[in-house]
C-alpha positions in Angstrom: -59.4 17.0 10.0 -59.1 14.1 7.5 -56.7 16.1 5.4 -54.5 16.7 8.5 -54.6 13.0 9.4 -53.7 12.0 5.9 -50.7 14.3 5.8 -49.6 13.1 9.2 -49.8 9.5 8.1 -48.0 10.3 4.9 -45.2 12.0 6.8 -44.9 9.1 9.3 -44.7 6.6 6.4 -41.8 8.5 4.8 -40.0 9.5 8.0 -38.7 6.0 8.6 -38.1 5.1 5.0 -34.9 3.1 4.3 -32.0 4.8 2.7 -31.6 3.9 -0.9 -28.0 3.2 -1.7 -26.3 4.7 -4.7 -24.8 2.2 -7.1 -22.6 0.4 -6.6 -23.7 -0.4 -3.1 -21.1 -0.3 -0.4 -19.2 -3.5 -0.1 -15.7 -4.8 0.9 -14.5 -4.4 -2.6 -16.3 -1.1 -3.0 -16.1 0.7 0.3 -17.5 4.2 1.0 -14.4 6.3 1.1 -14.8 9.3 3.4 -12.4 12.0 4.6 -13.3 14.2 7.6 -11.5 17.3 8.8 -10.8 17.9 12.5 -9.9 21.7 12.5 -11.3 22.7 15.9 -9.9 22.2 19.4 -13.4 22.6 20.9 -14.2 19.3 22.8 -17.9 19.5 21.9 -17.0 19.9 18.2 -14.5 17.1 18.3 -17.0 14.8 20.0 -19.7 15.7 17.4 -17.3 14.8 14.6 -16.4 11.5 16.3 -20.0 10.7 16.8 -20.7 11.4 13.2 -17.9 9.0 12.2 -19.3 6.4 14.5 -22.8 6.7 13.0 -21.4 6.4 9.5 -19.4 3.2 10.4 -22.4 1.7 12.2 -24.6 2.4 9.2 -22.3 1.1 6.4 -20.4 -1.4 8.7 -16.7 -1.2 9.2 -15.8 -3.6 6.4 -17.6 -1.4 3.9 -16.0 1.9 4.9 -12.6 3.6 4.5 -12.4 6.6 6.8 -9.6 9.1 7.1 -9.6 12.0 9.6 -7.2 14.9 9.0 -6.4 17.0 12.1 -5.0 20.4 11.6 -5.0 23.7 13.5 -6.3 23.4 17.0 -8.0 20.1 16.1 -4.5 18.5 16.3 -4.9 18.7 20.1 -7.4 15.8 19.9 -4.5 13.6 18.8 -2.3 14.4 21.8 -1.4 11.6 24.2 -1.9 14.0 27.1 -5.1 15.4 25.6 -8.7 15.0 26.7 -9.0 11.4 28.2 -12.5 10.7 26.8 -11.6 12.0 23.3 -8.5 9.9 23.3 -10.5 6.8 24.2 -13.0 7.5 21.4 -10.2 8.0 18.9 -8.4 4.9 19.9 -11.7 3.0 19.6 -12.2 4.3 16.0 -8.6 3.2 15.2 -9.6 -0.4 16.0 -12.0 -0.1 13.1 -9.1 1.0 10.8 -10.1 4.7 10.9 -6.9 6.5 9.9 -6.0 9.7 11.7 -3.5 12.1 10.0 -1.7 15.0 11.7 -0.8 18.1 9.7 2.9 18.6 9.7 2.6 22.4 9.2 0.4 22.7 12.3 2.8 20.5 14.3 5.7 22.8 13.5 3.6 25.9 14.2 2.4 24.6 17.6 5.7 22.9 18.4 4.2 19.5 18.6 6.5 16.5 18.2 5.5 13.2 16.7 6.2 11.5 20.1 3.5 13.7 21.7 0.8 12.2 19.5 -1.2 9.0 19.9 0.3 5.8 18.6 -0.5 5.0 15.0 -1.3 8.6 14.0 0.0 9.2 10.4 1.5 12.4 9.1 1.1 14.7 6.1 3.0 17.8 5.2 -0.1 19.9 4.9 -3.6 18.8 6.2 -5.6 20.7 3.6 -3.4 19.3 0.8 -4.1 15.8 2.2 -7.8 16.4 2.1 -7.5 17.7 -1.5 -5.5 14.6 -2.6 -7.9 12.2 -0.9 -10.8 13.8 -2.7 -8.9 13.3 -6.0 -8.4 9.7 -5.0 -12.2 9.3 -4.8 -12.9 10.1 -1.1 -15.9 12.2 -0.3 -15.1 15.2 1.9 -17.7 15.0 4.7 -18.2 17.9 7.0 -20.9 17.2 9.6 
């Protein structure tokens, strides 16, 4: 019984331990640079990724993060002006924190989506996957929740 109590107390003590930052710690002049992919058109999946981005920004604080989201395939539908209203609100809220959303040009051509169909301030790349590769080479961490 004492052994179980000790193990439980040990687990409880470590369950709420603070995250130890890698050096250098996140700061305005050394932000955590993250790139997320948005490949799915499934609303639950889109909302899960948006929630993850929100959690990261809350943890590190907006001034200590540089976040890019690359939408391709059916995920591009999340960036449509006439897309899901709640998703659109959440994406626009992230944009106020300087989260950059990039649309895949190849997907736009394939799905016959015009730039004017997308949310204001969306940026564009020729190929979404190439954009992710290049961001990784620029020091971004590819984060897939």
